[in-house]
mmCIF file as Biopython writes it, N, C-alpha, C and O atoms, coordinates in Angstrom:
data_model
#
loop_
_atom_site.group_PDB
_atom_site.id
_atom_site.type_symbol
_atom_site.label_atom_id
_atom_site.label_alt_id
_atom_site.label_comp_id
_atom_site.label_asym_id
_atom_site.label_entity_id
_atom_site.label_seq_id
_atom_site.pdbx_PDB_ins_code
_atom_site.Cartn_x
_atom_site.Cartn_y
_atom_site.Cartn_z
_atom_site.occupancy
_atom_site.B_iso_or_equiv
_atom_site.auth_seq_id
_atom_site.auth_asym_id
_atom_site.pdbx_PDB_model_num
ATOM 1   N N  . MET A ? 1  ? -46.601 27.360 -73.270 1.0 0.0 1  A 1 
ATOM 2   C CA . MET A ? 1  ? -45.869 26.313 -73.924 1.0 0.0 1  A 1 
ATOM 3   C C  . MET A ? 1  ? -45.399 25.351 -72.840 1.0 0.0 1  A 1 
ATOM 4   O O  . MET A ? 1  ? -44.953 25.779 -71.775 1.0 0.0 1  A 1 
ATOM 5   N N  . GLN A ? 2  ? -45.495 24.094 -73.103 1.0 0.0 2  A 1 
ATOM 6   C CA . GLN A ? 2  ? -45.029 23.082 -72.155 1.0 0.0 2  A 1 
ATOM 7   C C  . GLN A ? 2  ? -43.983 22.196 -72.808 1.0 0.0 2  A 1 
ATOM 8   O O  . GLN A ? 2  ? -43.985 21.979 -74.019 1.0 0.0 2  A 1 
ATOM 9   N N  . LEU A ? 3  ? -43.084 21.688 -71.962 1.0 0.0 3  A 1 
ATOM 10  C CA . LEU A ? 3  ? -42.098 20.721 -72.421 1.0 0.0 3  A 1 
ATOM 11  C C  . LEU A ? 3  ? -41.803 19.760 -71.277 1.0 0.0 3  A 1 
ATOM 12  O O  . LEU A ? 3  ? -42.120 20.041 -70.122 1.0 0.0 3  A 1 
ATOM 13  N N  . ALA A ? 4  ? -41.207 18.649 -71.601 1.0 0.0 4  A 1 
ATOM 14  C CA . ALA A ? 4  ? -40.830 17.660 -70.590 1.0 0.0 4  A 1 
ATOM 15  C C  . ALA A ? 4  ? -39.324 17.461 -70.640 1.0 0.0 4  A 1 
ATOM 16  O O  . ALA A ? 4  ? -38.729 17.343 -71.711 1.0 0.0 4  A 1 
ATOM 17  N N  . VAL A ? 5  ? -38.718 17.427 -69.453 1.0 0.0 5  A 1 
ATOM 18  C CA . VAL A ? 5  ? -37.275 17.250 -69.321 1.0 0.0 5  A 1 
ATOM 19  C C  . VAL A ? 5  ? -37.021 15.992 -68.504 1.0 0.0 5  A 1 
ATOM 20  O O  . VAL A ? 5  ? -37.658 15.789 -67.471 1.0 0.0 5  A 1 
ATOM 21  N N  . ILE A ? 6  ? -36.106 15.152 -68.948 1.0 0.0 6  A 1 
ATOM 22  C CA . ILE A ? 6  ? -35.759 13.963 -68.182 1.0 0.0 6  A 1 
ATOM 23  C C  . ILE A ? 6  ? -35.258 14.404 -66.807 1.0 0.0 6  A 1 
ATOM 24  O O  . ILE A ? 6  ? -34.356 15.235 -66.698 1.0 0.0 6  A 1 
ATOM 25  N N  . GLU A ? 7  ? -35.852 13.838 -65.771 1.0 0.0 7  A 1 
ATOM 26  C CA . GLU A ? 7  ? -35.596 14.274 -64.396 1.0 0.0 7  A 1 
ATOM 27  C C  . GLU A ? 7  ? -34.121 14.276 -64.020 1.0 0.0 7  A 1 
ATOM 28  O O  . GLU A ? 7  ? -33.678 15.161 -63.288 1.0 0.0 7  A 1 
ATOM 29  N N  . SER A ? 8  ? -33.362 13.320 -64.497 1.0 0.0 8  A 1 
ATOM 30  C CA . SER A ? 8  ? -31.950 13.212 -64.129 1.0 0.0 8  A 1 
ATOM 31  C C  . SER A ? 8  ? -31.041 14.149 -64.927 1.0 0.0 8  A 1 
ATOM 32  O O  . SER A ? 8  ? -29.842 14.216 -64.657 1.0 0.0 8  A 1 
ATOM 33  N N  . ASN A ? 9  ? -31.591 14.869 -65.899 1.0 0.0 9  A 1 
ATOM 34  C CA . ASN A ? 9  ? -30.804 15.761 -66.742 1.0 0.0 9  A 1 
ATOM 35  C C  . ASN A ? 9  ? -30.745 17.154 -66.103 1.0 0.0 9  A 1 
ATOM 36  O O  . ASN A ? 9  ? -31.493 18.055 -66.483 1.0 0.0 9  A 1 
ATOM 37  N N  . GLU A ? 10 ? -29.858 17.310 -65.142 1.0 0.0 10 A 1 
ATOM 38  C CA . GLU A ? 10 ? -29.770 18.549 -64.372 1.0 0.0 10 A 1 
ATOM 39  C C  . GLU A ? 10 ? -29.406 19.759 -65.239 1.0 0.0 10 A 1 
ATOM 40  O O  . GLU A ? 10 ? -29.910 20.857 -65.004 1.0 0.0 10 A 1 
ATOM 41  N N  . LYS A ? 11 ? -28.543 19.568 -66.230 1.0 0.0 11 A 1 
ATOM 42  C CA . LYS A ? 11 ? -28.157 20.684 -67.099 1.0 0.0 11 A 1 
ATOM 43  C C  . LYS A ? 11 ? -29.353 21.196 -67.902 1.0 0.0 11 A 1 
ATOM 44  O O  . LYS A ? 11 ? -29.522 22.404 -68.066 1.0 0.0 11 A 1 
ATOM 45  N N  . ALA A ? 12 ? -30.176 20.284 -68.399 1.0 0.0 12 A 1 
ATOM 46  C CA . ALA A ? 12 ? -31.359 20.696 -69.159 1.0 0.0 12 A 1 
ATOM 47  C C  . ALA A ? 12 ? -32.368 21.395 -68.246 1.0 0.0 12 A 1 
ATOM 48  O O  . ALA A ? 12 ? -32.967 22.398 -68.635 1.0 0.0 12 A 1 
ATOM 49  N N  . LEU A ? 13 ? -32.554 20.872 -67.043 1.0 0.0 13 A 1 
ATOM 50  C CA . LEU A ? 13 ? -33.463 21.525 -66.098 1.0 0.0 13 A 1 
ATOM 51  C C  . LEU A ? 13 ? -33.005 22.940 -65.783 1.0 0.0 13 A 1 
ATOM 52  O O  . LEU A ? 13 ? -33.820 23.861 -65.734 1.0 0.0 13 A 1 
ATOM 53  N N  . GLU A ? 14 ? -31.729 23.115 -65.573 1.0 0.0 14 A 1 
ATOM 54  C CA . GLU A ? 14 ? -31.181 24.439 -65.288 1.0 0.0 14 A 1 
ATOM 55  C C  . GLU A ? 14 ? -31.358 25.361 -66.499 1.0 0.0 14 A 1 
ATOM 56  O O  . GLU A ? 14 ? -31.739 26.522 -66.349 1.0 0.0 14 A 1 
ATOM 57  N N  . PHE A ? 15 ? -31.080 24.839 -67.698 1.0 0.0 15 A 1 
ATOM 58  C CA . PHE A ? 15 ? -31.219 25.636 -68.909 1.0 0.0 15 A 1 
ATOM 59  C C  . PHE A ? 15 ? -32.644 26.148 -69.076 1.0 0.0 15 A 1 
ATOM 60  O O  . PHE A ? 15 ? -32.859 27.344 -69.270 1.0 0.0 15 A 1 
ATOM 61  N N  . TRP A ? 16 ? -33.627 25.233 -69.001 1.0 0.0 16 A 1 
ATOM 62  C CA . TRP A ? 16 ? -35.010 25.638 -69.220 1.0 0.0 16 A 1 
ATOM 63  C C  . TRP A ? 16 ? -35.512 26.546 -68.105 1.0 0.0 16 A 1 
ATOM 64  O O  . TRP A ? 16 ? -36.329 27.432 -68.354 1.0 0.0 16 A 1 
ATOM 65  N N  . SER A ? 17 ? -35.039 26.341 -66.884 1.0 0.0 17 A 1 
ATOM 66  C CA . SER A ? 17 ? -35.384 27.263 -65.791 1.0 0.0 17 A 1 
ATOM 67  C C  . SER A ? 17 ? -34.840 28.657 -66.094 1.0 0.0 17 A 1 
ATOM 68  O O  . SER A ? 17 ? -35.531 29.657 -65.896 1.0 0.0 17 A 1 
ATOM 69  N N  . ASP A ? 18 ? -33.610 28.714 -66.570 1.0 0.0 18 A 1 
ATOM 70  C CA . ASP A ? 18 ? -33.005 29.997 -66.941 1.0 0.0 18 A 1 
ATOM 71  C C  . ASP A ? 18 ? -33.758 30.668 -68.092 1.0 0.0 18 A 1 
ATOM 72  O O  . ASP A ? 18 ? -33.746 31.894 -68.206 1.0 0.0 18 A 1 
ATOM 73  N N  . MET A ? 19 ? -34.411 29.879 -68.940 1.0 0.0 19 A 1 
ATOM 74  C CA . MET A ? 19 ? -35.189 30.419 -70.054 1.0 0.0 19 A 1 
ATOM 75  C C  . MET A ? 19 ? -36.592 30.854 -69.629 1.0 0.0 19 A 1 
ATOM 76  O O  . MET A ? 19 ? -37.383 31.311 -70.454 1.0 0.0 19 A 1 
ATOM 77  N N  . GLY A ? 20 ? -36.896 30.709 -68.336 1.0 0.0 20 A 1 
ATOM 78  C CA . GLY A ? 20 ? -38.182 31.184 -67.816 1.0 0.0 20 A 1 
ATOM 79  C C  . GLY A ? 20 ? -39.241 30.124 -67.627 1.0 0.0 20 A 1 
ATOM 80  O O  . GLY A ? 20 ? -40.369 30.446 -67.253 1.0 0.0 20 A 1 
ATOM 81  N N  . PHE A ? 21 ? -38.914 28.862 -67.875 1.0 0.0 21 A 1 
ATOM 82  C CA . PHE A ? 21 ? -39.879 27.789 -67.670 1.0 0.0 21 A 1 
ATOM 83  C C  . PHE A ? 21 ? -39.940 27.419 -66.194 1.0 0.0 21 A 1 
ATOM 84  O O  . PHE A ? 21 ? -38.931 27.452 -65.490 1.0 0.0 21 A 1 
ATOM 85  N N  . GLU A ? 22 ? -41.146 27.065 -65.734 1.0 0.0 22 A 1 
ATOM 86  C CA . GLU A ? 22 ? -41.350 26.663 -64.347 1.0 0.0 22 A 1 
ATOM 87  C C  . GLU A ? 22 ? -41.894 25.242 -64.295 1.0 0.0 22 A 1 
ATOM 88  O O  . GLU A ? 22 ? -42.695 24.840 -65.140 1.0 0.0 22 A 1 
ATOM 89  N N  . GLU A ? 23 ? -41.453 24.490 -63.301 1.0 0.0 23 A 1 
ATOM 90  C CA . GLU A ? 23 ? -41.929 23.120 -63.112 1.0 0.0 23 A 1 
ATOM 91  C C  . GLU A ? 23 ? -43.393 23.154 -62.693 1.0 0.0 23 A 1 
ATOM 92  O O  . GLU A ? 23 ? -43.776 23.902 -61.794 1.0 0.0 23 A 1 
ATOM 93  N N  . ILE A ? 24 ? -44.218 22.322 -63.366 1.0 0.0 24 A 1 
ATOM 94  C CA . ILE A ? 24 ? -45.619 22.253 -62.982 1.0 0.0 24 A 1 
ATOM 95  C C  . ILE A ? 24 ? -46.027 20.878 -62.464 1.0 0.0 24 A 1 
ATOM 96  O O  . ILE A ? 24 ? -47.000 20.762 -61.718 1.0 0.0 24 A 1 
ATOM 97  N N  . ARG A ? 25 ? -45.285 19.824 -62.855 1.0 0.0 25 A 1 
ATOM 98  C CA . ARG A ? 25 ? -45.604 18.489 -62.333 1.0 0.0 25 A 1 
ATOM 99  C C  . ARG A ? 25 ? -44.544 17.485 -62.779 1.0 0.0 25 A 1 
ATOM 100 O O  . ARG A ? 25 ? -43.772 17.739 -63.704 1.0 0.0 25 A 1 
ATOM 101 N N  . GLY A ? 26 ? -44.528 16.364 -62.112 1.0 0.0 26 A 1 
ATOM 102 C CA . GLY A ? 26 ? -43.706 15.243 -62.530 1.0 0.0 26 A 1 
ATOM 103 C C  . GLY A ? 26 ? -44.579 14.260 -63.290 1.0 0.0 26 A 1 
ATOM 104 O O  . GLY A ? 26 ? -45.797 14.243 -63.116 1.0 0.0 26 A 1 
ATOM 105 N N  . SER A ? 27 ? -43.969 13.453 -64.120 1.0 0.0 27 A 1 
ATOM 106 C CA . SER A ? 27 ? -44.704 12.458 -64.892 1.0 0.0 27 A 1 
ATOM 107 C C  . SER A ? 27 ? -43.769 11.317 -65.248 1.0 0.0 27 A 1 
ATOM 108 O O  . SER A ? 27 ? -42.580 11.362 -64.933 1.0 0.0 27 A 1 
ATOM 109 N N  . LYS A ? 28 ? -44.292 10.313 -65.894 1.0 0.0 28 A 1 
ATOM 110 C CA . LYS A ? 28 ? -43.492 9.173  -66.352 1.0 0.0 28 A 1 
ATOM 111 C C  . LYS A ? 28 ? -43.924 8.845  -67.768 1.0 0.0 28 A 1 
ATOM 112 O O  . LYS A ? 28 ? -45.115 8.708  -68.048 1.0 0.0 28 A 1 
ATOM 113 N N  . THR A ? 29 ? -42.952 8.721  -68.659 1.0 0.0 29 A 1 
ATOM 114 C CA . THR A ? 29 ? -43.272 8.332  -70.025 1.0 0.0 29 A 1 
ATOM 115 C C  . THR A ? 29 ? -43.552 6.833  -70.052 1.0 0.0 29 A 1 
ATOM 116 O O  . THR A ? 29 ? -43.082 6.095  -69.186 1.0 0.0 29 A 1 
ATOM 117 N N  . ILE A ? 30 ? -44.301 6.393  -71.026 1.0 0.0 30 A 1 
ATOM 118 C CA . ILE A ? 30 ? -44.576 4.964  -71.212 1.0 0.0 30 A 1 
ATOM 119 C C  . ILE A ? 30 ? -44.038 4.577  -72.583 1.0 0.0 30 A 1 
ATOM 120 O O  . ILE A ? 30 ? -44.463 5.124  -73.600 1.0 0.0 30 A 1 
ATOM 121 N N  . GLU A ? 31 ? -43.124 3.654  -72.607 1.0 0.0 31 A 1 
ATOM 122 C CA . GLU A ? 31 ? -42.537 3.182  -73.856 1.0 0.0 31 A 1 
ATOM 123 C C  . GLU A ? 31 ? -43.253 1.915  -74.318 1.0 0.0 31 A 1 
ATOM 124 O O  . GLU A ? 31 ? -44.016 1.316  -73.560 1.0 0.0 31 A 1 
ATOM 125 N N  . ASP A ? 32 ? -43.008 1.517  -75.547 1.0 0.0 32 A 1 
ATOM 126 C CA . ASP A ? 32 ? -43.645 0.323  -76.103 1.0 0.0 32 A 1 
ATOM 127 C C  . ASP A ? 32 ? -43.378 -0.923 -75.280 1.0 0.0 32 A 1 
ATOM 128 O O  . ASP A ? 32 ? -44.228 -1.809 -75.191 1.0 0.0 32 A 1 
ATOM 129 N N  . ASP A ? 33 ? -42.191 -0.991 -74.676 1.0 0.0 33 A 1 
ATOM 130 C CA . ASP A ? 33 ? -41.856 -2.172 -73.883 1.0 0.0 33 A 1 
ATOM 131 C C  . ASP A ? 33 ? -42.299 -2.023 -72.421 1.0 0.0 33 A 1 
ATOM 132 O O  . ASP A ? 33 ? -41.879 -2.794 -71.558 1.0 0.0 33 A 1 
ATOM 133 N N  . LYS A ? 34 ? -43.145 -1.033 -72.155 1.0 0.0 34 A 1 
ATOM 134 C CA . LYS A ? 34 ? -43.750 -0.786 -70.834 1.0 0.0 34 A 1 
ATOM 135 C C  . LYS A ? 34 ? -42.782 -0.234 -69.796 1.0 0.0 34 A 1 
ATOM 136 O O  . LYS A ? 34 ? -43.124 -0.166 -68.615 1.0 0.0 34 A 1 
ATOM 137 N N  . THR A ? 35 ? -41.575 0.163  -70.213 1.0 0.0 35 A 1 
ATOM 138 C CA . THR A ? 35 ? -40.678 0.840  -69.291 1.0 0.0 35 A 1 
ATOM 139 C C  . THR A ? 35 ? -41.038 2.323  -69.284 1.0 0.0 35 A 1 
ATOM 140 O O  . THR A ? 35 ? -41.714 2.804  -70.193 1.0 0.0 35 A 1 
ATOM 141 N N  . GLY A ? 36 ? -40.600 3.026  -68.291 1.0 0.0 36 A 1 
ATOM 142 C CA . GLY A ? 36 ? -40.911 4.451  -68.214 1.0 0.0 36 A 1 
ATOM 143 C C  . GLY A ? 36 ? -39.695 5.268  -67.848 1.0 0.0 36 A 1 
ATOM 144 O O  . GLY A ? 36 ? -38.733 4.762  -67.269 1.0 0.0 36 A 1 
ATOM 145 N N  . ILE A ? 37 ? -39.752 6.533  -68.193 1.0 0.0 37 A 1 
ATOM 146 C CA . ILE A ? 37 ? -38.694 7.476  -67.856 1.0 0.0 37 A 1 
ATOM 147 C C  . ILE A ? 37 ? -39.341 8.597  -67.049 1.0 0.0 37 A 1 
ATOM 148 O O  . ILE A ? 37 ? -40.351 9.162  -67.470 1.0 0.0 37 A 1 
ATOM 149 N N  . ASP A ? 38 ? -38.764 8.923  -65.892 1.0 0.0 38 A 1 
ATOM 150 C CA . ASP A ? 38 ? -39.277 10.020 -65.086 1.0 0.0 38 A 1 
ATOM 151 C C  . ASP A ? 38 ? -38.916 11.344 -65.739 1.0 0.0 38 A 1 
ATOM 152 O O  . ASP A ? 38 ? -37.757 11.589 -66.072 1.0 0.0 38 A 1 
ATOM 153 N N  . VAL A ? 39 ? -39.925 12.198 -65.919 1.0 0.0 39 A 1 
ATOM 154 C CA . VAL A ? 39 ? -39.713 13.508 -66.517 1.0 0.0 39 A 1 
ATOM 155 C C  . VAL A ? 39 ? -40.352 14.583 -65.641 1.0 0.0 39 A 1 
ATOM 156 O O  . VAL A ? 39 ? -41.219 14.299 -64.815 1.0 0.0 39 A 1 
ATOM 157 N N  . ILE A ? 40 ? -39.911 15.806 -65.837 1.0 0.0 40 A 1 
ATOM 158 C CA . ILE A ? 40 ? -40.514 16.967 -65.193 1.0 0.0 40 A 1 
ATOM 159 C C  . ILE A ? 40 ? -41.144 17.801 -66.299 1.0 0.0 40 A 1 
ATOM 160 O O  . ILE A ? 40 ? -40.479 18.175 -67.266 1.0 0.0 40 A 1 
ATOM 161 N N  . VAL A ? 41 ? -42.431 18.089 -66.147 1.0 0.0 41 A 1 
ATOM 162 C CA . VAL A ? 41 ? -43.140 18.920 -67.110 1.0 0.0 41 A 1 
ATOM 163 C C  . VAL A ? 41 ? -42.966 20.371 -66.679 1.0 0.0 41 A 1 
ATOM 164 O O  . VAL A ? 41 ? -43.202 20.732 -65.526 1.0 0.0 41 A 1 
ATOM 165 N N  . MET A ? 42 ? -42.544 21.195 -67.643 1.0 0.0 42 A 1 
ATOM 166 C CA . MET A ? 42 ? -42.291 22.608 -67.371 1.0 0.0 42 A 1 
ATOM 167 C C  . MET A ? 42 ? -43.162 23.435 -68.312 1.0 0.0 42 A 1 
ATOM 168 O O  . MET A ? 42 ? -43.562 22.979 -69.383 1.0 0.0 42 A 1 
ATOM 169 N N  . GLU A ? 43 ? -43.444 24.670 -67.878 1.0 0.0 43 A 1 
ATOM 170 C CA . GLU A ? 43 ? -44.361 25.510 -68.635 1.0 0.0 43 A 1 
ATOM 171 C C  . GLU A ? 43 ? -43.893 26.966 -68.618 1.0 0.0 43 A 1 
ATOM 172 O O  . GLU A ? 43 ? -43.308 27.443 -67.645 1.0 0.0 43 A 1 
ATOM 173 N N  . GLN A ? 44 ? -44.171 27.653 -69.726 1.0 0.0 44 A 1 
ATOM 174 C CA . GLN A ? 44 ? -43.928 29.091 -69.807 1.0 0.0 44 A 1 
ATOM 175 C C  . GLN A ? 44 ? -45.064 29.693 -70.623 1.0 0.0 44 A 1 
ATOM 176 O O  . GLN A ? 44 ? -45.423 29.174 -71.680 1.0 0.0 44 A 1 
ATOM 177 N N  . ALA A ? 45 ? -45.628 30.790 -70.126 1.0 0.0 45 A 1 
ATOM 178 C CA . ALA A ? 45 ? -46.699 31.468 -70.838 1.0 0.0 45 A 1 
ATOM 179 C C  . ALA A ? 45 ? -46.138 32.179 -72.062 1.0 0.0 45 A 1 
ATOM 180 O O  . ALA A ? 45 ? -45.069 32.788 -72.003 1.0 0.0 45 A 1 
ATOM 181 N N  . LEU A ? 46 ? -46.871 32.097 -73.176 1.0 0.0 46 A 1 
ATOM 182 C CA . LEU A ? 46 ? -46.493 32.819 -74.382 1.0 0.0 46 A 1 
ATOM 183 C C  . LEU A ? 46 ? -47.203 34.165 -74.362 1.0 0.0 46 A 1 
ATOM 184 O O  . LEU A ? 46 ? -48.378 34.266 -74.009 1.0 0.0 46 A 1 
ATOM 185 N N  . ILE A ? 47 ? -46.482 35.165 -74.740 1.0 0.0 47 A 1 
ATOM 186 C CA . ILE A ? 47 ? -47.056 36.519 -74.700 1.0 0.0 47 A 1 
ATOM 187 C C  . ILE A ? 47 ? -47.433 36.957 -76.095 1.0 0.0 47 A 1 
ATOM 188 O O  . ILE A ? 47 ? -47.933 38.067 -76.280 1.0 0.0 47 A 1 
#
């Protein structure tokens, strides 16, 4: 399972890390107005 967390959201990053998710890459979202938000993509294997 993968999810993206806004890079500046330290509490969310800590929460998902505590839930067993690991960072796999950084990315940037693209909005309709061509602005972007830096995110960290995290992943956890489903058993």
